[in-house]
N, CA, C and O atoms as a Tinker XYZ file with bonds, in Angstrom:
   280  protein
     1  N    178.937000 -157.724000  114.793000    73     2
     2  CA   180.050000 -158.041000  113.923000    64     1     3
     3  C    180.468000 -156.792000  113.141000    63     2     4     5
     4  O    179.764000 -155.782000  113.111000    81     3
     5  N    181.607000 -156.898000  112.529000    73     3     6
     6  CA   182.142000 -155.772000  111.771000    64     5     7
     7  C    181.410000 -155.600000  110.446000    63     6     8     9
     8  O    180.857000 -156.553000  109.898000    81     7
     9  N    181.417000 -154.396000  109.953000    73     7    10
    10  CA   180.811000 -154.076000  108.667000    64     9    11
    11  C    181.908000 -154.063000  107.608000    63    10    12    13
    12  O    182.965000 -153.463000  107.801000    81    11
    13  N    181.641000 -154.742000  106.471000    73    11    14
    14  CA   182.580000 -154.741000  105.352000    64    13    15
    15  C    181.962000 -153.955000  104.205000    63    14    16    17
    16  O    180.740000 -153.927000  104.055000    81    15
    17  N    182.793000 -153.323000  103.402000    73    15    18
    18  CA   182.293000 -152.484000  102.307000    64    17    19
    19  C    181.731000 -153.313000  101.155000    63    18    20    21
    20  O    180.778000 -152.900000  100.495000    81    19
    21  N    182.330000 -154.497000  100.914000    73    19    22
    22  CA   181.818000 -155.369000   99.861000    64    21    23
    23  C    181.948000 -156.819000  100.323000    63    22    24    25
    24  O    182.721000 -157.135000  101.227000    81    23
    25  N    181.177000 -157.684000   99.681000    73    23    26
    26  CA   181.213000 -159.096000  100.056000    64    25    27
    27  C    182.569000 -159.691000   99.697000    63    26    28    29
    28  O    183.202000 -159.261000   98.732000    81    27
    29  N    183.023000 -160.691000  100.477000    73    27    30
    30  CA   184.317000 -161.310000  100.177000    64    29    31
    31  C    184.349000 -161.913000   98.776000    63    30    32    33
    32  O    183.319000 -162.327000   98.246000    81    31
    33  N    185.526000 -161.958000   98.189000    73    31    34
    34  CA   185.700000 -162.495000   96.836000    64    33    35
    35  C    185.338000 -163.972000   96.757000    63    34    36    37
    36  O    185.049000 -164.475000   95.671000    81    35
    37  N    185.347000 -164.675000   97.883000    73    35    38
    38  CA   185.002000 -166.102000   97.894000    64    37    39
    39  C    183.504000 -166.339000   97.726000    63    38    40    41
    40  O    183.084000 -167.459000   97.433000    81    39
    41  N    182.704000 -165.307000   97.907000    73    39    42
    42  CA   181.250000 -165.435000   97.810000    64    41    43
    43  C    180.814000 -165.240000   96.357000    63    42    44    45
    44  O    180.187000 -164.237000   96.018000    81    43
    45  N    181.155000 -166.215000   95.500000    73    43    46
    46  CA   180.925000 -166.071000   94.066000    64    45    47
    47  C    179.735000 -166.864000   93.550000    63    46    48    49
    48  O    179.371000 -166.744000   92.380000    81    47
    49  N    179.125000 -167.674000   94.409000    73    47    50
    50  CA   177.990000 -168.481000   93.969000    64    49    51
    51  C    176.724000 -167.647000   93.837000    63    50    52    53
    52  O    176.710000 -166.449000   94.117000    81    51
    53  N    175.672000 -168.311000   93.407000    73    51    54
    54  CA   174.382000 -167.630000   93.268000    64    53    55
    55  C    173.946000 -167.077000   94.621000    63    54    56    57
    56  O    174.080000 -167.744000   95.647000    81    55
    57  N    173.432000 -165.877000   94.613000    73    55    58
    58  CA   172.973000 -165.248000   95.841000    64    57    59
    59  C    171.600000 -164.652000   95.625000    63    58    60    61
    60  O    171.100000 -164.600000   94.501000    81    59
    61  N    170.997000 -164.204000   96.712000    73    59    62
    62  CA   169.665000 -163.620000   96.620000    64    61    63
    63  C    169.568000 -162.436000   97.573000    63    62    64    65
    64  O    170.134000 -162.453000   98.666000    81    63
    65  N    168.845000 -161.413000   97.142000    73    63    66
    66  CA   168.562000 -160.265000   97.998000    64    65    67
    67  C    167.143000 -160.421000   98.513000    63    66    68    69
    68  O    166.233000 -160.749000   97.751000    81    67
    69  N    166.953000 -160.188000   99.796000    73    67    70
    70  CA   165.659000 -160.374000  100.449000    64    69    71
    71  C    165.303000 -159.059000  101.139000    63    70    72    73
    72  O    166.078000 -158.553000  101.950000    81    71
    73  N    164.145000 -158.513000  100.822000    73    71    74
    74  CA   163.683000 -157.278000  101.455000    64    73    75
    75  C    162.432000 -157.604000  102.254000    63    74    76    77
    76  O    161.453000 -158.113000  101.708000    81    75
    77  N    162.467000 -157.310000  103.550000    73    75    78
    78  CA   161.344000 -157.616000  104.420000    64    77    79
    79  C    160.221000 -156.596000  104.238000    63    78    80    81
    80  O    160.402000 -155.562000  103.594000    81    79
    81  N    159.071000 -156.900000  104.810000    73    79    82
    82  CA   157.929000 -155.986000  104.727000    64    81    83
    83  C    158.242000 -154.635000  105.362000    63    82    84    85
    84  O    157.698000 -153.611000  104.950000    81    83
    85  N    159.116000 -154.634000  106.360000    73    83    86
    86  CA   159.482000 -153.377000  107.021000    64    85    87
    87  C    160.531000 -152.595000  106.229000    63    86    88    89
    88  O    160.871000 -151.468000  106.590000    81    87
    89  N    161.052000 -153.200000  105.132000    73    87    90
    90  CA   162.018000 -152.508000  104.293000    64    89    91
    91  C    163.466000 -152.839000  104.583000    63    90    92    93
    92  O    164.355000 -152.318000  103.911000    81    91
    93  N    163.734000 -153.693000  105.566000    73    91    94
    94  CA   165.110000 -154.085000  105.867000    64    93    95
    95  C    165.609000 -155.025000  104.776000    63    94    96    97
    96  O    164.890000 -155.927000  104.347000    81    95
    97  N    166.841000 -154.810000  104.333000    73    95    98
    98  CA   167.391000 -155.587000  103.226000    64    97    99
    99  C    168.475000 -156.538000  103.706000    63    98   100   101
   100  O    169.351000 -156.163000  104.486000    81    99
   101  N    168.402000 -157.782000  103.227000    73    99   102
   102  CA   169.389000 -158.817000  103.544000    64   101   103
   103  C    169.899000 -159.422000  102.253000    63   102   104   105
   104  O    169.233000 -159.360000  101.219000    81   103
   105  N    171.079000 -160.005000  102.317000    73   103   106
   106  CA   171.667000 -160.690000  101.163000    64   105   107
   107  C    172.140000 -162.050000  101.637000    63   106   108   109
   108  O    172.827000 -162.155000  102.653000    81   107
   109  N    171.774000 -163.092000  100.901000    73   107   110
   110  CA   172.298000 -164.427000  101.169000    64   109   111
   111  C    173.277000 -164.735000  100.051000    63   110   112   113
   112  O    172.899000 -164.808000   98.882000    81   111
   113  N    174.535000 -164.913000  100.418000    73   111   114
   114  CA   175.583000 -165.215000   99.442000    64   113   115
   115  C    175.985000 -166.675000   99.575000    63   114   116   117
   116  O    175.659000 -167.341000  100.558000    81   115
   117  N    176.698000 -167.156000   98.570000    73   115   118
   118  CA   177.111000 -168.554000   98.565000    64   117   119
   119  C    178.584000 -168.664000   98.220000    63   118   120   121
   120  O    179.076000 -168.007000   97.303000    81   119
   121  N    179.277000 -169.505000   98.971000    73   119   122
   122  CA   180.669000 -169.838000   98.678000    64   121   123
   123  C    180.651000 -171.241000   98.083000    63   122   124   125
   124  O    180.484000 -172.210000   98.824000    81   123
   125  N    180.819000 -171.382000   96.763000    73   123   126
   126  CA   180.722000 -172.705000   96.144000    64   125   127
   127  C    181.846000 -173.660000   96.541000    63   126   128   129
   128  O    181.675000 -174.877000   96.466000    81   127
   129  N    182.974000 -173.135000   96.956000    73   127   130
   130  CA   184.101000 -173.991000   97.354000    64   129   131
   131  C    183.789000 -174.740000   98.641000    63   130   132   133
   132  O    184.061000 -175.936000   98.747000    81   131
   133  N    183.217000 -174.040000   99.621000    73   131   134
   134  CA   182.912000 -174.662000  100.907000    64   133   135
   135  C    181.456000 -175.106000  101.011000    63   134   136   137
   136  O    181.072000 -175.746000  101.990000    81   135
   137  N    180.648000 -174.774000  100.014000    73   135   138
   138  CA   179.210000 -175.090000  100.000000    64   137   139
   139  C    178.504000 -174.488000  101.217000    63   138   140   141
   140  O    177.622000 -175.115000  101.804000    81   139
   141  N    178.893000 -173.286000  101.585000    73   139   142
   142  CA   178.281000 -172.570000  102.710000    64   141   143
   143  C    177.533000 -171.348000  102.191000    63   142   144   145
   144  O    177.905000 -170.756000  101.178000    81   143
   145  N    176.473000 -170.984000  102.902000    73   143   146
   146  CA   175.674000 -169.805000  102.587000    64   145   147
   147  C    175.793000 -168.835000  103.758000    63   146   148   149
   148  O    175.788000 -169.255000  104.916000    81   147
   149  N    175.900000 -167.556000  103.467000    73   147   150
   150  CA   176.071000 -166.546000  104.506000    64   149   151
   151  C    174.974000 -165.501000  104.400000    63   150   152   153
   152  O    174.640000 -165.034000  103.311000    81   151
   153  N    174.419000 -165.143000  105.556000    73   151   154
   154  CA   173.401000 -164.106000  105.637000    64   153   155
   155  C    174.063000 -162.797000  106.030000    63   154   156   157
   156  O    174.803000 -162.728000  107.012000    81   155
   157  N    173.785000 -161.752000  105.242000    73   155   158
   158  CA   174.338000 -160.424000  105.472000    64   157   159
   159  C    173.210000 -159.424000  105.609000    63   158   160   161
   160  O    172.226000 -159.501000  104.873000    81   159
   161  N    173.332000 -158.493000  106.530000    73   159   162
   162  CA   172.428000 -157.349000  106.596000    64   161   163
   163  C    173.025000 -156.282000  105.692000    63   162   164   165
   164  O    174.209000 -155.963000  105.800000    81   163
   165  N    172.213000 -155.732000  104.804000    73   163   166
   166  CA   172.682000 -154.681000  103.900000    64   165   167
   167  C    172.483000 -153.342000  104.598000    63   166   168   169
   168  O    171.361000 -152.974000  104.945000    81   167
   169  N    173.571000 -152.625000  104.799000    73   167   170
   170  CA   173.568000 -151.343000  105.496000    64   169   171
   171  C    174.069000 -150.253000  104.558000    63   170   172   173
   172  O    174.722000 -150.562000  103.562000    81   171
   173  N    173.784000 -148.993000  104.847000    73   171   174
   174  CA   174.288000 -147.914000  103.988000    64   173   175
   175  C    175.811000 -147.922000  103.847000    63   174   176   177
   176  O    176.343000 -147.541000  102.804000    81   175
   177  N    176.508000 -148.355000  104.898000    73   175   178
   178  CA   177.973000 -148.340000  104.863000    64   177   179
   179  C    178.580000 -149.659000  104.383000    63   178   180   181
   180  O    179.803000 -149.769000  104.299000    81   179
   181  N    177.750000 -150.668000  104.065000    73   179   182
   182  CA   178.272000 -151.938000  103.580000    64   181   183
   183  C    177.409000 -153.112000  104.002000    63   182   184   185
   184  O    176.181000 -153.034000  103.975000    81   183
   185  N    178.063000 -154.206000  104.394000    73   183   186
   186  CA   177.390000 -155.448000  104.764000    64   185   187
   187  C    177.838000 -155.885000  106.150000    63   186   188   189
   188  O    179.014000 -155.784000  106.496000    81   187
   189  N    176.883000 -156.373000  106.940000    73   187   190
   190  CA   177.210000 -156.918000  108.249000    64   189   191
   191  C    176.879000 -158.405000  108.239000    63   190   192   193
   192  O    175.737000 -158.791000  107.989000    81   191
   193  N    177.882000 -159.241000  108.513000    73   191   194
   194  CA   177.694000 -160.691000  108.522000    64   193   195
   195  C    176.868000 -161.075000  109.740000    63   194   196   197
   196  O    177.184000 -160.683000  110.863000    81   195
   197  N    175.806000 -161.847000  109.513000    73   195   198
   198  CA   174.948000 -162.272000  110.613000    64   197   199
   199  C    175.240000 -163.720000  111.002000    63   198   200   201
   200  O    175.507000 -164.006000  112.170000    81   199
   201  N    175.190000 -164.644000  110.022000    73   199   202
   202  CA   175.450000 -166.051000  110.316000    64   201   203
   203  C    175.731000 -166.805000  109.029000    63   202   204   205
   204  O    175.503000 -166.291000  107.934000    81   203
   205  N    176.231000 -168.035000  109.170000    73   203   206
   206  CA   176.543000 -168.910000  108.041000    64   205   207
   207  C    175.898000 -170.266000  108.279000    63   206   208   209
   208  O    175.798000 -170.725000  109.417000    81   207
   209  N    175.456000 -170.910000  107.189000    73   207   210
   210  CA   174.830000 -172.223000  107.295000    64   209   211
   211  C    175.153000 -173.050000  106.054000    63   210   212   213
   212  O    175.591000 -172.515000  105.036000    81   211
   213  N    174.934000 -174.355000  106.151000    73   211   214
   214  CA   175.183000 -175.252000  105.025000    64   213   215
   215  C    174.086000 -175.147000  103.967000    63   214   216   217
   216  O    174.293000 -175.529000  102.815000    81   215
   217  N    172.928000 -174.634000  104.355000    73   215   218
   218  CA   171.791000 -174.483000  103.447000    64   217   219
   219  C    171.205000 -173.086000  103.632000    63   218   220   221
   220  O    171.321000 -172.520000  104.719000    81   219
   221  N    170.585000 -172.521000  102.613000    73   219   222
   222  CA   169.986000 -171.202000  102.796000    64   221   223
   223  C    168.694000 -171.223000  103.616000    63   222   224   225
   224  O    168.272000 -170.177000  104.107000    81   223
   225  N    168.063000 -172.372000  103.774000    73   223   226
   226  CA   166.780000 -172.437000  104.481000    64   225   227
   227  C    166.832000 -171.899000  105.911000    63   226   228   229
   228  O    165.954000 -171.122000  106.285000    81   227
   229  N    167.818000 -172.274000  106.724000    73   227   230
   230  CA   167.874000 -171.705000  108.080000    64   229   231
   231  C    168.102000 -170.190000  108.066000    63   230   232   233
   232  O    167.735000 -169.496000  109.014000    81   231
   233  N    168.702000 -169.686000  106.997000    73   231   234
   234  CA   168.950000 -168.244000  106.907000    64   233   235
   235  C    167.650000 -167.484000  106.688000    63   234   236   237
   236  O    167.472000 -166.387000  107.218000    81   235
   237  N    166.742000 -168.061000  105.912000    73   235   238
   238  CA   165.425000 -167.439000  105.744000    64   237   239
   239  C    164.683000 -167.426000  107.074000    63   238   240   241
   240  O    164.007000 -166.452000  107.406000    81   239
   241  N    164.813000 -168.512000  107.834000    73   239   242
   242  CA   164.190000 -168.570000  109.165000    64   241   243
   243  C    164.792000 -167.508000  110.085000    63   242   244   245
   244  O    164.081000 -166.903000  110.887000    81   243
   245  N    166.087000 -167.286000  109.970000    73   243   246
   246  CA   166.765000 -166.261000  110.778000    64   245   247
   247  C    166.243000 -164.873000  110.421000    63   246   248   249
   248  O    166.032000 -164.046000  111.307000    81   247
   249  N    166.033000 -164.611000  109.134000    73   247   250
   250  CA   165.480000 -163.323000  108.716000    64   249   251
   251  C    164.105000 -163.128000  109.344000    63   250   252   253
   252  O    163.796000 -162.051000  109.855000    81   251
   253  N    163.282000 -164.173000  109.305000    73   251   254
   254  CA   161.945000 -164.088000  109.884000    64   253   255
   255  C    162.008000 -163.820000  111.380000    63   254   256   257
   256  O    161.212000 -163.035000  111.895000    81   255
   257  N    162.939000 -164.458000  112.091000    73   255   258
   258  CA   163.056000 -164.231000  113.529000    64   257   259
   259  C    163.564000 -162.826000  113.831000    63   258   260   261
   260  O    163.133000 -162.203000  114.801000    81   259
   261  N    164.479000 -162.325000  113.001000    73   259   262
   262  CA   164.972000 -160.960000  113.189000    64   261   263
   263  C    163.835000 -159.947000  112.952000    63   262   264   265
   264  O    163.743000 -158.938000  113.651000    81   263
   265  N    162.988000 -160.223000  111.978000    73   263   266
   266  CA   161.883000 -159.339000  111.657000    64   265   267
   267  C    160.853000 -159.312000  112.795000    63   266   268   269
   268  O    160.263000 -158.271000  113.083000    81   267
   269  N    160.647000 -160.463000  113.433000    73   267   270
   270  CA   159.693000 -160.542000  114.551000    64   269   271
   271  C    160.190000 -159.799000  115.778000    63   270   272   273
   272  O    159.387000 -159.361000  116.601000    81   271
   273  N    161.505000 -159.650000  115.914000    73   271   274
   274  CA   162.086000 -158.944000  117.054000    64   273   275
   275  C    161.846000 -157.453000  116.991000    63   274   276   277
   276  O    161.986000 -156.767000  118.004000    81   275
   277  N    161.491000 -156.936000  115.835000    73   275   278
   278  CA   161.287000 -155.500000  115.650000    64   277   279
   279  C    160.049000 -155.049000  116.329000    63   278   280
   280  O    159.714000 -153.866000  116.281000    81   279
């Protein structure tokens, strides 16, 4: 997916930054209007959208699966 310099303005809900043991950084943002959570990979040049879900729980599972692929 494309890399964006900053998160969309619609992502105004509570979010969390997650750093894996290998040092890879992810951000889970929330859009309170649609009640959706989005997983982003934090890159030096911005953010890369990975996936969206109705709950943050599957996004944590996705981070774990991405970490296992390394």
